[in-house]
ChimeraX commands (.cxc) that place a marker at each C-alpha (Angstrom):
marker #1 position 0.00,0.00,0.00 radius 0.5
marker #1 position 2.80,2.44,0.89 radius 0.5
marker #1 position 4.32,2.23,-2.61 radius 0.5
marker #1 position 1.10,3.31,-4.32 radius 0.5
marker #1 position 0.30,6.04,-1.80 radius 0.5
marker #1 position 3.75,7.37,-0.90 radius 0.5
marker #1 position 5.84,6.73,-4.01 radius 0.5
marker #1 position 3.51,7.23,-6.97 radius 0.5
marker #1 position 1.01,9.43,-5.17 radius 0.5
marker #1 position -2.33,7.65,-5.57 radius 0.5
marker #1 position -5.00,8.73,-3.10 radius 0.5
marker #1 position -5.71,5.96,-0.58 radius 0.5
marker #1 position -9.47,5.62,-0.25 radius 0.5
marker #1 position -9.81,2.87,2.36 radius 0.5
marker #1 position -8.46,-0.46,3.57 radius 0.5
marker #1 position -10.37,-3.69,4.17 radius 0.5
marker #1 position -8.43,-5.88,6.63 radius 0.5
marker #1 position -6.51,-8.00,6.40 radius 0.5
marker #1 position -5.11,-7.60,2.86 radius 0.5
marker #1 position -7.15,-5.25,0.66 radius 0.5
marker #1 position -6.61,-1.56,-0.15 radius 0.5
marker #1 position -8.47,0.77,-2.52 radius 0.5
marker #1 position -7.03,3.79,-4.33 radius 0.5
marker #1 position -8.35,6.58,-6.58 radius 0.5
marker #1 position -6.73,6.23,-9.98 radius 0.5
marker #1 position -7.97,8.78,-12.52 radius 0.5
marker #1 position -11.67,8.07,-11.99 radius 0.5
marker #1 position -11.10,4.34,-11.56 radius 0.5
marker #1 position -11.13,2.61,-8.20 radius 0.5
marker #1 position -8.02,0.43,-8.01 radius 0.5
marker #1 position -8.14,-2.53,-5.61 radius 0.5
marker #1 position -4.93,-4.14,-4.44 radius 0.5
marker #1 position -4.97,-7.39,-2.54 radius 0.5
marker #1 position -3.18,-10.64,-1.93 radius 0.5
marker #1 position -4.79,-13.52,-3.89 radius 0.5
marker #1 position -7.19,-15.52,-1.72 radius 0.5
marker #1 position -7.03,-18.67,-3.87 radius 0.5
marker #1 position -4.31,-20.28,-5.99 radius 0.5
marker #1 position -6.27,-19.77,-9.23 radius 0.5
marker #1 position -6.09,-16.00,-8.68 radius 0.5
marker #1 position -2.31,-16.01,-8.09 radius 0.5
marker #1 position -0.94,-15.20,-11.54 radius 0.5
marker #1 position 1.11,-12.46,-13.19 radius 0.5
marker #1 position -0.60,-9.09,-13.07 radius 0.5
marker #1 position -1.85,-7.01,-15.92 radius 0.5
marker #1 position 0.11,-3.82,-16.51 radius 0.5
marker #1 position -1.40,-0.57,-15.30 radius 0.5
marker #1 position -0.53,2.34,-17.59 radius 0.5
marker #1 position -0.47,5.77,-15.94 radius 0.5
marker #1 position -0.89,8.58,-18.46 radius 0.5
marker #1 position 1.20,11.61,-17.46 radius 0.5
marker #1 position 1.64,15.06,-19.00 radius 0.5
marker #1 position 5.43,15.18,-18.71 radius 0.5
marker #1 position 6.97,11.70,-18.83 radius 0.5
marker #1 position 10.56,12.89,-18.40 radius 0.5
marker #1 position 9.65,14.89,-15.28 radius 0.5
marker #1 position 7.73,11.97,-13.71 radius 0.5
marker #1 position 10.51,9.53,-14.67 radius 0.5
marker #1 position 13.13,11.71,-12.95 radius 0.5
marker #1 position 10.91,12.22,-9.89 radius 0.5
marker #1 position 10.18,8.50,-9.51 radius 0.5
marker #1 position 13.85,7.60,-10.10 radius 0.5
marker #1 position 14.83,10.11,-7.41 radius 0.5
marker #1 position 12.53,8.29,-4.96 radius 0.5
marker #1 position 14.32,5.01,-5.65 radius 0.5
marker #1 position 11.79,3.53,-8.07 radius 0.5
marker #1 position 13.67,1.25,-10.47 radius 0.5
marker #1 position 12.80,1.40,-14.16 radius 0.5
marker #1 position 13.34,-1.56,-16.49 radius 0.5
marker #1 position 14.72,0.89,-19.07 radius 0.5
marker #1 position 14.81,4.62,-19.81 radius 0.5
marker #1 position 11.78,6.27,-21.44 radius 0.5
marker #1 position 11.48,5.40,-25.13 radius 0.5
marker #1 position 9.24,6.07,-28.09 radius 0.5
marker #1 position 7.10,2.98,-28.69 radius 0.5
marker #1 position 4.91,4.34,-31.51 radius 0.5
marker #1 position 5.12,7.17,-33.99 radius 0.5
marker #1 position 1.65,8.38,-34.87 radius 0.5
marker #1 position 0.48,10.97,-37.38 radius 0.5
marker #1 position 1.25,14.07,-35.30 radius 0.5
marker #1 position 2.66,12.71,-32.04 radius 0.5
marker #1 position 4.94,10.12,-30.49 radius 0.5
marker #1 position 3.90,7.68,-27.76 radius 0.5
marker #1 position 6.51,7.44,-25.00 radius 0.5
marker #1 position 6.61,4.75,-22.28 radius 0.5
marker #1 position 8.78,3.79,-19.32 radius 0.5
marker #1 position 8.17,0.54,-17.41 radius 0.5
marker #1 position 8.84,0.13,-13.71 radius 0.5
marker #1 position 7.99,-2.24,-10.84 radius 0.5
marker #1 position 6.07,-1.82,-7.62 radius 0.5
marker #1 position 7.29,-3.08,-4.24 radius 0.5
marker #1 position 5.98,-6.60,-5.07 radius 0.5
marker #1 position 7.65,-6.62,-8.52 radius 0.5
marker #1 position 4.39,-6.10,-10.45 radius 0.5
marker #1 position 4.94,-4.29,-13.78 radius 0.5
marker #1 position 3.62,-0.73,-14.18 radius 0.5
marker #1 position 4.15,1.93,-16.84 radius 0.5
marker #1 position 4.10,5.68,-17.24 radius 0.5
marker #1 position 3.08,6.84,-20.70 radius 0.5
marker #1 position 2.75,10.14,-22.51 radius 0.5
marker #1 position 1.65,11.15,-26.00 radius 0.5
marker #1 position 3.92,13.99,-27.13 radius 0.5
marker #1 position 2.93,16.18,-30.07 radius 0.5
marker #1 position 5.64,16.76,-32.66 radius 0.5
marker #1 position 6.62,20.21,-33.89 radius 0.5
marker link #1:1,2 radius 0.2
marker link #1:2,3 radius 0.2
marker link #1:3,4 radius 0.2
marker link #1:4,5 radius 0.2
marker link #1:5,6 radius 0.2
marker link #1:6,7 radius 0.2
marker link #1:7,8 radius 0.2
marker link #1:8,9 radius 0.2
marker link #1:9,10 radius 0.2
marker link #1:10,11 radius 0.2
marker link #1:11,12 radius 0.2
marker link #1:12,13 radius 0.2
marker link #1:13,14 radius 0.2
marker link #1:14,15 radius 0.2
marker link #1:15,16 radius 0.2
marker link #1:16,17 radius 0.2
marker link #1:17,18 radius 0.2
marker link #1:18,19 radius 0.2
marker link #1:19,20 radius 0.2
marker link #1:20,21 radius 0.2
marker link #1:21,22 radius 0.2
marker link #1:22,23 radius 0.2
marker link #1:23,24 radius 0.2
marker link #1:24,25 radius 0.2
marker link #1:25,26 radius 0.2
marker link #1:26,27 radius 0.2
marker link #1:27,28 radius 0.2
marker link #1:28,29 radius 0.2
marker link #1:29,30 radius 0.2
marker link #1:30,31 radius 0.2
marker link #1:31,32 radius 0.2
marker link #1:32,33 radius 0.2
marker link #1:33,34 radius 0.2
marker link #1:34,35 radius 0.2
marker link #1:35,36 radius 0.2
marker link #1:36,37 radius 0.2
marker link #1:37,38 radius 0.2
marker link #1:38,39 radius 0.2
marker link #1:39,40 radius 0.2
marker link #1:40,41 radius 0.2
marker link #1:41,42 radius 0.2
marker link #1:42,43 radius 0.2
marker link #1:43,44 radius 0.2
marker link #1:44,45 radius 0.2
marker link #1:45,46 radius 0.2
marker link #1:46,47 radius 0.2
marker link #1:47,48 radius 0.2
marker link #1:48,49 radius 0.2
marker link #1:49,50 radius 0.2
marker link #1:50,51 radius 0.2
marker link #1:51,52 radius 0.2
marker link #1:52,53 radius 0.2
marker link #1:53,54 radius 0.2
marker link #1:54,55 radius 0.2
marker link #1:55,56 radius 0.2
marker link #1:56,57 radius 0.2
marker link #1:57,58 radius 0.2
marker link #1:58,59 radius 0.2
marker link #1:59,60 radius 0.2
marker link #1:60,61 radius 0.2
marker link #1:61,62 radius 0.2
marker link #1:62,63 radius 0.2
marker link #1:63,64 radius 0.2
marker link #1:64,65 radius 0.2
marker link #1:65,66 radius 0.2
marker link #1:66,67 radius 0.2
marker link #1:67,68 radius 0.2
marker link #1:68,69 radius 0.2
marker link #1:69,70 radius 0.2
marker link #1:70,71 radius 0.2
marker link #1:71,72 radius 0.2
marker link #1:72,73 radius 0.2
marker link #1:73,74 radius 0.2
marker link #1:74,75 radius 0.2
marker link #1:75,76 radius 0.2
marker link #1:76,77 radius 0.2
marker link #1:77,78 radius 0.2
marker link #1:78,79 radius 0.2
marker link #1:79,80 radius 0.2
marker link #1:80,81 radius 0.2
marker link #1:81,82 radius 0.2
marker link #1:82,83 radius 0.2
marker link #1:83,84 radius 0.2
marker link #1:84,85 radius 0.2
marker link #1:85,86 radius 0.2
marker link #1:86,87 radius 0.2
marker link #1:87,88 radius 0.2
marker link #1:88,89 radius 0.2
marker link #1:89,90 radius 0.2
marker link #1:90,91 radius 0.2
marker link #1:91,92 radius 0.2
marker link #1:92,93 radius 0.2
marker link #1:93,94 radius 0.2
marker link #1:94,95 radius 0.2
marker link #1:95,96 radius 0.2
marker link #1:96,97 radius 0.2
marker link #1:97,98 radius 0.2
marker link #1:98,99 radius 0.2
marker link #1:99,100 radius 0.2
marker link #1:100,101 radius 0.2
marker link #1:101,102 radius 0.2
marker link #1:102,103 radius 0.2
marker link #1:103,104 radius 0.2
marker link #1:104,105 radius 0.2
view
């Protein structure tokens, strides 16, 4: 819970003991919990956080000790913009990503 609240700045809404926490995530309620049954214990989906200034967020997160798998990179060139992404891990090694669409010119 601390990673999501203290490191990446999501608003903690409430906790349901013993292992469930809810956060506000851009109009979506994000639930984090430990799997209750073996069939739910599998690799996570990636959550993509859209940010206005990817370089600024990347540097801020890096300064807080968040490890990125690689530096920000262009993953798609579109008609008038480029899509940038940088992948990182939470405190339980789940993959996450910051992304930004940057207009050219």
